PDB file of N, CA, C and O in Angstrom:
ATOM      1  N   MET A   1     -82.798 161.646   1.364  1.00  0.00           N
ATOM      2  CA  MET A   1     -82.229 161.036   2.685  1.00  0.00           C
ATOM      3  C   MET A   1     -83.796 160.661   3.324  1.00  0.00           C
ATOM      4  O   MET A   1     -83.872 159.649   4.021  1.00  0.00           O
ATOM      5  N   THR A   2     -84.867 161.367   3.116  1.00  0.00           N
ATOM      6  CA  THR A   2     -86.023 160.804   3.679  1.00  0.00           C
ATOM      7  C   THR A   2     -86.689 159.575   3.302  1.00  0.00           C
ATOM      8  O   THR A   2     -87.439 158.939   4.044  1.00  0.00           O
ATOM      9  N   ALA A   3     -86.354 159.247   2.015  1.00  0.00           N
ATOM     10  CA  ALA A   3     -86.972 157.682   1.298  1.00  0.00           C
ATOM     11  C   ALA A   3     -86.304 156.880   2.058  1.00  0.00           C
ATOM     12  O   ALA A   3     -86.924 155.817   2.043  1.00  0.00           O
ATOM     13  N   ASP A   4     -85.261 156.775   2.806  1.00  0.00           N
ATOM     14  CA  ASP A   4     -84.624 155.835   3.600  1.00  0.00           C
ATOM     15  C   ASP A   4     -85.154 155.484   4.953  1.00  0.00           C
ATOM     16  O   ASP A   4     -84.649 154.543   5.566  1.00  0.00           O
ATOM     17  N   VAL A   5     -86.142 156.181   5.463  1.00  0.00           N
ATOM     18  CA  VAL A   5     -86.540 156.107   6.918  1.00  0.00           C
ATOM     19  C   VAL A   5     -87.983 155.377   6.693  1.00  0.00           C
ATOM     20  O   VAL A   5     -88.926 155.764   6.003  1.00  0.00           O
ATOM     21  N   PRO A   6     -87.866 154.256   7.454  1.00  0.00           N
ATOM     22  CA  PRO A   6     -89.276 153.309   7.580  1.00  0.00           C
ATOM     23  C   PRO A   6     -90.284 153.847   8.151  1.00  0.00           C
ATOM     24  O   PRO A   6     -90.239 154.611   9.116  1.00  0.00           O
ATOM     25  N   HIS A   7     -91.413 153.403   7.474  1.00  0.00           N
ATOM     26  CA  HIS A   7     -92.617 153.863   7.916  1.00  0.00           C
ATOM     27  C   HIS A   7     -92.886 153.265   9.513  1.00  0.00           C
ATOM     28  O   HIS A   7     -92.363 152.167   9.707  1.00  0.00           O
ATOM     29  N   PRO A   8     -93.521 153.762  10.497  1.00  0.00           N
ATOM     30  CA  PRO A   8     -94.170 155.214  10.542  1.00  0.00           C
ATOM     31  C   PRO A   8     -93.334 156.301  10.846  1.00  0.00           C
ATOM     32  O   PRO A   8     -93.902 157.348  11.158  1.00  0.00           O
ATOM     33  N   TYR A   9     -91.967 156.276  10.819  1.00  0.00           N
ATOM     34  CA  TYR A   9     -90.909 157.202  11.392  1.00  0.00           C
ATOM     35  C   TYR A   9     -90.678 158.400  10.531  1.00  0.00           C
ATOM     36  O   TYR A   9     -90.844 158.385   9.312  1.00  0.00           O
ATOM     37  N   SER A  10     -90.344 159.286  11.119  1.00  0.00           N
ATOM     38  CA  SER A  10     -89.667 160.574  10.189  1.00  0.00           C
ATOM     39  C   SER A  10     -88.828 161.100  10.800  1.00  0.00           C
ATOM     40  O   SER A  10     -88.982 161.047  12.020  1.00  0.00           O
ATOM     41  N   VAL A  11     -87.613 161.816  10.292  1.00  0.00           N
ATOM     42  CA  VAL A  11     -86.562 162.264  10.766  1.00  0.00           C
ATOM     43  C   VAL A  11     -86.491 163.769  10.290  1.00  0.00           C
ATOM     44  O   VAL A  11     -86.848 163.972   9.129  1.00  0.00           O
ATOM     45  N   THR A  12     -86.137 164.686  10.928  1.00  0.00           N
ATOM     46  CA  THR A  12     -86.206 166.068  10.755  1.00  0.00           C
ATOM     47  C   THR A  12     -84.829 166.562  11.092  1.00  0.00           C
ATOM     48  O   THR A  12     -84.483 166.489  12.272  1.00  0.00           O
ATOM     49  N   ILE A  13     -83.856 167.140  10.048  1.00  0.00           N
ATOM     50  CA  ILE A  13     -82.562 167.460  10.476  1.00  0.00           C
ATOM     51  C   ILE A  13     -82.672 168.952  10.470  1.00  0.00           C
ATOM     52  O   ILE A  13     -83.203 169.525   9.519  1.00  0.00           O
ATOM     53  N   GLU A  14     -82.169 169.630  11.542  1.00  0.00           N
ATOM     54  CA  GLU A  14     -82.276 171.170  11.782  1.00  0.00           C
ATOM     55  C   GLU A  14     -80.933 171.820  12.082  1.00  0.00           C
ATOM     56  O   GLU A  14     -80.135 171.245  12.823  1.00  0.00           O
ATOM     57  N   PRO A  15     -80.677 172.904  11.578  1.00  0.00           N
ATOM     58  CA  PRO A  15     -79.302 173.447  11.861  1.00  0.00           C
ATOM     59  C   PRO A  15     -79.607 174.130  13.326  1.00  0.00           C
ATOM     60  O   PRO A  15     -80.667 174.635  13.696  1.00  0.00           O
ATOM     61  N   LEU A  16     -78.364 174.000  14.059  1.00  0.00           N
ATOM     62  CA  LEU A  16     -78.343 174.454  15.598  1.00  0.00           C
ATOM     63  C   LEU A  16     -77.761 175.934  15.512  1.00  0.00           C
ATOM     64  O   LEU A  16     -77.010 176.410  14.661  1.00  0.00           O
ATOM     65  N   ARG A  17     -78.328 176.524  16.641  1.00  0.00           N
ATOM     66  CA  ARG A  17     -77.834 177.921  16.761  1.00  0.00           C
ATOM     67  C   ARG A  17     -76.551 177.809  17.370  1.00  0.00           C
ATOM     68  O   ARG A  17     -75.766 178.727  17.133  1.00  0.00           O
ATOM     69  N   LYS A  18     -76.151 176.832  18.143  1.00  0.00           N
ATOM     70  CA  LYS A  18     -75.102 176.842  18.911  1.00  0.00           C
ATOM     71  C   LYS A  18     -74.793 175.347  19.163  1.00  0.00           C
ATOM     72  O   LYS A  18     -75.587 174.682  19.830  1.00  0.00           O
ATOM     73  N   PRO A  19     -73.605 174.762  18.627  1.00  0.00           N
ATOM     74  CA  PRO A  19     -72.360 175.633  18.005  1.00  0.00           C
ATOM     75  C   PRO A  19     -73.026 175.747  16.539  1.00  0.00           C
ATOM     76  O   PRO A  19     -73.655 174.912  15.888  1.00  0.00           O
ATOM     77  N   GLU A  20     -72.690 176.982  16.276  1.00  0.00           N
ATOM     78  CA  GLU A  20     -72.967 177.425  14.943  1.00  0.00           C
ATOM     79  C   GLU A  20     -72.321 176.483  13.451  1.00  0.00           C
ATOM     80  O   GLU A  20     -71.128 176.187  13.391  1.00  0.00           O
ATOM     81  N   GLY A  21     -73.043 176.205  12.635  1.00  0.00           N
ATOM     82  CA  GLY A  21     -72.816 175.338  11.748  1.00  0.00           C
ATOM     83  C   GLY A  21     -72.943 173.923  11.744  1.00  0.00           C
ATOM     84  O   GLY A  21     -72.669 173.149  10.826  1.00  0.00           O
ATOM     85  N   HIS A  22     -73.500 173.611  13.151  1.00  0.00           N
ATOM     86  CA  HIS A  22     -73.740 172.168  13.464  1.00  0.00           C
ATOM     87  C   HIS A  22     -75.298 171.895  13.266  1.00  0.00           C
ATOM     88  O   HIS A  22     -76.076 172.828  13.069  1.00  0.00           O
ATOM     89  N   PHE A  23     -75.722 170.538  13.330  1.00  0.00           N
ATOM     90  CA  PHE A  23     -76.816 170.170  12.845  1.00  0.00           C
ATOM     91  C   PHE A  23     -77.441 169.030  13.978  1.00  0.00           C
ATOM     92  O   PHE A  23     -76.680 168.270  14.577  1.00  0.00           O
ATOM     93  N   GLY A  24     -78.805 169.017  14.168  1.00  0.00           N
ATOM     94  CA  GLY A  24     -79.272 167.979  15.337  1.00  0.00           C
ATOM     95  C   GLY A  24     -80.481 167.504  14.735  1.00  0.00           C
ATOM     96  O   GLY A  24     -80.982 168.177  13.834  1.00  0.00           O
ATOM     97  N   TRP A  25     -81.109 166.258  15.172  1.00  0.00           N
ATOM     98  CA  TRP A  25     -82.188 165.599  14.678  1.00  0.00           C
ATOM     99  C   TRP A  25     -83.491 165.537  15.622  1.00  0.00           C
ATOM    100  O   TRP A  25     -83.436 165.626  16.848  1.00  0.00           O
ATOM    101  N   ALA A  26     -84.724 165.365  14.842  1.00  0.00           N
ATOM    102  CA  ALA A  26     -85.633 164.994  15.808  1.00  0.00           C
ATOM    103  C   ALA A  26     -86.261 163.751  15.017  1.00  0.00           C
ATOM    104  O   ALA A  26     -86.507 163.679  13.813  1.00  0.00           O
ATOM    105  N   LEU A  27     -86.435 162.881  15.927  1.00  0.00           N
ATOM    106  CA  LEU A  27     -87.371 161.376  15.367  1.00  0.00           C
ATOM    107  C   LEU A  27     -88.786 161.486  15.744  1.00  0.00           C
ATOM    108  O   LEU A  27     -89.099 161.951  16.840  1.00  0.00           O
ATOM    109  N   ARG A  28     -89.720 161.051  14.829  1.00  0.00           N
ATOM    110  CA  ARG A  28     -91.130 161.247  14.931  1.00  0.00           C
ATOM    111  C   ARG A  28     -91.641 159.727  14.691  1.00  0.00           C
ATOM    112  O   ARG A  28     -91.018 158.979  13.938  1.00  0.00           O
ATOM    113  N   ARG A  29     -92.656 159.370  15.282  1.00  0.00           N
ATOM    114  CA  ARG A  29     -93.383 158.031  15.142  1.00  0.00           C
ATOM    115  C   ARG A  29     -94.707 158.402  14.800  1.00  0.00           C
ATOM    116  O   ARG A  29     -95.390 158.893  15.698  1.00  0.00           O
ATOM    117  N   SER A  30     -95.248 158.244  13.558  1.00  0.00           N
ATOM    118  CA  SER A  30     -96.643 158.572  13.527  1.00  0.00           C
ATOM    119  C   SER A  30     -97.011 160.157  13.829  1.00  0.00           C
ATOM    120  O   SER A  30     -98.112 160.506  14.254  1.00  0.00           O
ATOM    121  N   GLY A  31     -96.118 160.896  13.596  1.00  0.00           N
ATOM    122  CA  GLY A  31     -96.025 162.405  13.889  1.00  0.00           C
ATOM    123  C   GLY A  31     -95.874 162.641  15.302  1.00  0.00           C
ATOM    124  O   GLY A  31     -96.077 163.833  15.536  1.00  0.00           O
ATOM    125  N   LYS A  32     -95.607 161.997  16.306  1.00  0.00           N
ATOM    126  CA  LYS A  32     -95.116 161.915  17.530  1.00  0.00           C
ATOM    127  C   LYS A  32     -93.925 162.219  17.659  1.00  0.00           C
ATOM    128  O   LYS A  32     -93.155 161.520  17.000  1.00  0.00           O
ATOM    129  N   LEU A  33     -93.305 163.320  18.509  1.00  0.00           N
ATOM    130  CA  LEU A  33     -91.975 163.515  18.911  1.00  0.00           C
ATOM    131  C   LEU A  33     -91.538 162.375  19.720  1.00  0.00           C
ATOM    132  O   LEU A  33     -92.040 162.289  20.841  1.00  0.00           O
ATOM    133  N   ILE A  34     -90.600 161.387  19.316  1.00  0.00           N
ATOM    134  CA  ILE A  34     -90.051 160.673  20.379  1.00  0.00           C
ATOM    135  C   ILE A  34     -88.574 160.628  21.061  1.00  0.00           C
ATOM    136  O   ILE A  34     -88.112 160.074  22.058  1.00  0.00           O
ATOM    137  N   GLU A  35     -88.067 161.460  20.067  1.00  0.00           N
ATOM    138  CA  GLU A  35     -86.630 161.479  20.714  1.00  0.00           C
ATOM    139  C   GLU A  35     -85.928 162.697  19.860  1.00  0.00           C
ATOM    140  O   GLU A  35     -86.214 162.853  18.673  1.00  0.00           O
ATOM    141  N   ARG A  36     -85.042 163.504  20.501  1.00  0.00           N
ATOM    142  CA  ARG A  36     -84.174 164.458  19.667  1.00  0.00           C
ATOM    143  C   ARG A  36     -82.754 164.087  20.016  1.00  0.00           C
ATOM    144  O   ARG A  36     -82.437 163.421  21.001  1.00  0.00           O
ATOM    145  N   SER A  37     -81.951 164.568  19.140  1.00  0.00           N
ATOM    146  CA  SER A  37     -80.406 164.450  19.212  1.00  0.00           C
ATOM    147  C   SER A  37     -79.961 165.404  20.255  1.00  0.00           C
ATOM    148  O   SER A  37     -80.356 166.562  20.382  1.00  0.00           O
ATOM    149  N   ASP A  38     -78.883 164.634  21.161  1.00  0.00           N
ATOM    150  CA  ASP A  38     -78.415 165.263  22.356  1.00  0.00           C
ATOM    151  C   ASP A  38     -76.970 165.605  22.160  1.00  0.00           C
ATOM    152  O   ASP A  38     -76.288 166.024  23.096  1.00  0.00           O
ATOM    153  N   ARG A  39     -76.477 165.424  20.906  1.00  0.00           N
ATOM    154  CA  ARG A  39     -75.404 166.218  20.814  1.00  0.00           C
ATOM    155  C   ARG A  39     -75.462 166.696  19.293  1.00  0.00           C
ATOM    156  O   ARG A  39     -76.254 166.212  18.484  1.00  0.00           O
ATOM    157  N   ALA A  40     -74.422 167.826  18.950  1.00  0.00           N
ATOM    158  CA  ALA A  40     -74.201 168.277  17.890  1.00  0.00           C
ATOM    159  C   ALA A  40     -73.429 167.499  16.805  1.00  0.00           C
ATOM    160  O   ALA A  40     -72.438 166.887  17.202  1.00  0.00           O
ATOM    161  N   PHE A  41     -73.773 167.422  15.326  1.00  0.00           N
ATOM    162  CA  PHE A  41     -73.156 166.943  14.535  1.00  0.00           C
ATOM    163  C   PHE A  41     -72.725 167.872  13.429  1.00  0.00           C
ATOM    164  O   PHE A  41     -73.476 168.798  13.121  1.00  0.00           O
ATOM    165  N   THR A  42     -71.509 167.690  12.772  1.00  0.00           N
ATOM    166  CA  THR A  42     -70.892 168.543  11.884  1.00  0.00           C
ATOM    167  C   THR A  42     -71.499 168.680  10.675  1.00  0.00           C
ATOM    168  O   THR A  42     -71.481 169.792  10.147  1.00  0.00           O
ATOM    169  N   THR A  43     -72.157 167.554  10.007  1.00  0.00           N
ATOM    170  CA  THR A  43     -72.837 167.546   8.790  1.00  0.00           C
ATOM    171  C   THR A  43     -74.127 167.138   9.042  1.00  0.00           C
ATOM    172  O   THR A  43     -74.461 166.611  10.103  1.00  0.00           O
ATOM    173  N   GLU A  44     -75.056 167.411   7.887  1.00  0.00           N
ATOM    174  CA  GLU A  44     -76.421 166.971   8.025  1.00  0.00           C
ATOM    175  C   GLU A  44     -76.538 165.561   7.611  1.00  0.00           C
ATOM    176  O   GLU A  44     -77.571 164.996   7.972  1.00  0.00           O
ATOM    177  N   VAL A  45     -75.667 164.864   6.912  1.00  0.00           N
ATOM    178  CA  VAL A  45     -75.457 163.366   6.648  1.00  0.00           C
ATOM    179  C   VAL A  45     -75.015 162.595   7.881  1.00  0.00           C
ATOM    180  O   VAL A  45     -75.402 161.429   7.965  1.00  0.00           O
ATOM    181  N   LYS A  46     -74.101 163.198   9.044  1.00  0.00           N
ATOM    182  CA  LYS A  46     -73.845 162.584  10.250  1.00  0.00           C
ATOM    183  C   LYS A  46     -74.885 162.682  11.070  1.00  0.00           C
ATOM    184  O   LYS A  46     -74.961 161.711  11.822  1.00  0.00           O
ATOM    185  N   ALA A  47     -75.894 163.653  11.247  1.00  0.00           N
ATOM    186  CA  ALA A  47     -76.990 163.654  11.709  1.00  0.00           C
ATOM    187  C   ALA A  47     -77.716 162.618  11.416  1.00  0.00           C
ATOM    188  O   ALA A  47     -78.038 161.705  12.177  1.00  0.00           O
ATOM    189  N   PHE A  48     -77.994 162.761  10.238  1.00  0.00           N
ATOM    190  CA  PHE A  48     -79.196 161.577   9.651  1.00  0.00           C
ATOM    191  C   PHE A  48     -78.982 160.223   9.929  1.00  0.00           C
ATOM    192  O   PHE A  48     -79.858 159.407  10.218  1.00  0.00           O
ATOM    193  N   GLU A  49     -77.482 159.965   9.805  1.00  0.00           N
ATOM    194  CA  GLU A  49     -77.141 158.709  10.085  1.00  0.00           C
ATOM    195  C   GLU A  49     -77.198 158.208  11.501  1.00  0.00           C
ATOM    196  O   GLU A  49     -77.425 157.022  11.739  1.00  0.00           O
ATOM    197  N   ASN A  50     -77.001 159.077  12.416  1.00  0.00           N
ATOM    198  CA  ASN A  50     -77.191 158.884  13.767  1.00  0.00           C
ATOM    199  C   ASN A  50     -78.815 158.643  14.123  1.00  0.00           C
ATOM    200  O   ASN A  50     -79.131 157.747  14.906  1.00  0.00           O
ATOM    201  N   ALA A  51     -79.635 159.344  13.610  1.00  0.00           N
ATOM    202  CA  ALA A  51     -81.025 159.537  13.663  1.00  0.00           C
ATOM    203  C   ALA A  51     -81.535 158.096  13.300  1.00  0.00           C
ATOM    204  O   ALA A  51     -82.386 157.524  13.981  1.00  0.00           O
ATOM    205  N   LEU A  52     -80.918 157.509  12.100  1.00  0.00           N
ATOM    206  CA  LEU A  52     -81.298 156.027  11.799  1.00  0.00           C
ATOM    207  C   LEU A  52     -80.719 155.092  12.529  1.00  0.00           C
ATOM    208  O   LEU A  52     -81.050 153.937  12.260  1.00  0.00           O
ATOM    209  N   ARG A  53     -79.679 155.310  13.672  1.00  0.00           N
ATOM    210  CA  ARG A  53     -79.452 154.396  14.712  1.00  0.00           C
ATOM    211  C   ARG A  53     -80.260 154.305  15.550  1.00  0.00           C
ATOM    212  O   ARG A  53     -80.583 153.195  15.973  1.00  0.00           O
ATOM    213  N   ALA A  54     -80.878 155.582  16.078  1.00  0.00           N
ATOM    214  CA  ALA A  54     -81.871 155.648  17.057  1.00  0.00           C
ATOM    215  C   ALA A  54     -83.163 154.923  16.416  1.00  0.00           C
ATOM    216  O   ALA A  54     -83.854 154.211  17.144  1.00  0.00           O
ATOM    217  N   ILE A  55     -83.459 155.086  15.181  1.00  0.00           N
ATOM    218  CA  ILE A  55     -84.690 154.172  14.618  1.00  0.00           C
ATOM    219  C   ILE A  55     -84.531 152.559  14.981  1.00  0.00           C
ATOM    220  O   ILE A  55     -85.225 151.888  15.744  1.00  0.00           O
ATOM    221  N   GLU A  56     -83.480 152.190  14.247  1.00  0.00           N
ATOM    222  CA  GLU A  56     -82.776 150.760  14.841  1.00  0.00           C
ATOM    223  C   GLU A  56     -82.875 150.372  16.018  1.00  0.00           C
ATOM    224  O   GLU A  56     -83.222 149.214  16.248  1.00  0.00           O
ATOM    225  N   ILE A  57     -82.586 151.278  17.047  1.00  0.00           N
ATOM    226  CA  ILE A  57     -82.644 150.866  18.469  1.00  0.00           C
ATOM    227  C   ILE A  57     -84.339 150.930  18.905  1.00  0.00           C
ATOM    228  O   ILE A  57     -84.796 150.048  19.633  1.00  0.00           O
ATOM    229  N   ASP A  58     -84.893 151.644  18.578  1.00  0.00           N
ATOM    230  CA  ASP A  58     -86.214 151.831  18.771  1.00  0.00           C
ATOM    231  C   ASP A  58     -87.095 150.723  18.327  1.00  0.00           C
ATOM    232  O   ASP A  58     -88.102 150.451  18.981  1.00  0.00           O
ATOM    233  N   THR A  59     -86.785 150.082  17.278  1.00  0.00           N
ATOM    234  CA  THR A  59     -87.485 148.855  16.558  1.00  0.00           C
ATOM    235  C   THR A  59     -87.101 147.564  16.909  1.00  0.00           C
ATOM    236  O   THR A  59     -87.781 146.597  16.567  1.00  0.00           O
ATOM    237  N   LYS A  60     -85.835 147.428  17.713  1.00  0.00           N
ATOM    238  CA  LYS A  60     -85.386 146.122  18.019  1.00  0.00           C
ATOM    239  C   LYS A  60     -86.359 145.835  19.427  1.00  0.00           C
ATOM    240  O   LYS A  60     -86.344 146.700  20.304  1.00  0.00           O
ATOM    241  N   PRO A  61     -87.080 144.778  19.585  1.00  0.00           N
ATOM    242  CA  PRO A  61     -87.660 144.403  20.769  1.00  0.00           C
ATOM    243  C   PRO A  61     -86.772 144.042  21.572  1.00  0.00           C
ATOM    244  O   PRO A  61     -87.063 144.460  22.693  1.00  0.00           O
ATOM    245  N   SER A  62     -85.662 143.374  21.566  1.00  0.00           N
ATOM    246  CA  SER A  62     -84.657 142.757  22.437  1.00  0.00           C
ATOM    247  C   SER A  62     -83.781 143.816  23.078  1.00  0.00           C
ATOM    248  O   SER A  62     -83.185 143.542  24.120  1.00  0.00           O
ATOM    249  N   SER A  63     -83.667 145.040  22.500  1.00  0.00           N
ATOM    250  CA  SER A  63     -82.870 145.908  23.235  1.00  0.00           C
ATOM    251  C   SER A  63     -83.551 146.958  24.204  1.00  0.00           C
ATOM    252  O   SER A  63     -83.007 147.894  24.790  1.00  0.00           O
ATOM    253  N   GLY A  64     -85.071 146.510  24.229  1.00  0.00           N
ATOM    254  CA  GLY A  64     -85.763 147.454  25.332  1.00  0.00           C
ATOM    255  C   GLY A  64     -86.305 148.639  24.578  1.00  0.00           C
ATOM    256  O   GLY A  64     -86.554 149.706  25.139  1.00  0.00           O
ATOM    257  N   GLY A  65     -86.455 148.459  23.494  1.00  0.00           N
ATOM    258  CA  GLY A  65     -86.744 149.793  22.219  1.00  0.00           C
ATOM    259  C   GLY A  65     -87.888 150.680  23.374  1.00  0.00           C
ATOM    260  O   GLY A  65     -88.230 150.318  24.499  1.00  0.00           O
ATOM    261  N   ARG A  66     -88.291 151.928  22.615  1.00  0.00           N
ATOM    262  CA  ARG A  66     -89.224 152.566  23.461  1.00  0.00           C
ATOM    263  C   ARG A  66     -90.791 152.603  23.286  1.00  0.00           C
ATOM    264  O   ARG A  66     -91.623 153.428  23.663  1.00  0.00           O
ATOM    265  N   ARG A  67     -90.914 151.319  22.521  1.00  0.00           N
ATOM    266  CA  ARG A  67     -92.584 151.171  22.154  1.00  0.00           C
ATOM    267  C   ARG A  67     -93.135 151.362  23.152  1.00  0.00           C
ATOM    268  O   ARG A  67     -94.364 151.320  23.196  1.00  0.00           O
TER     269      ARG A  67
END
C-alpha cells in the first residue's frame, strides 16, 4: 500500500482502541503531520483509500488545498 503514496507524503494506518476492530490514518508531508482521519474505518484498505483521497485534496490547487 505504501508504494501508492506520492512523494513527499506518507500514510500510517493504525488500529483504533474504540471502536475496537476499526482503523484510522495519519497523513504526513515530509514527515510533518498534516491530517488525521476523523472517522473510523472497518478495514485497513478503506482507511488507506480515504487517506489517498485526502492527499488528492491537498495537492489540488483549485480546491484550496492545505499547502
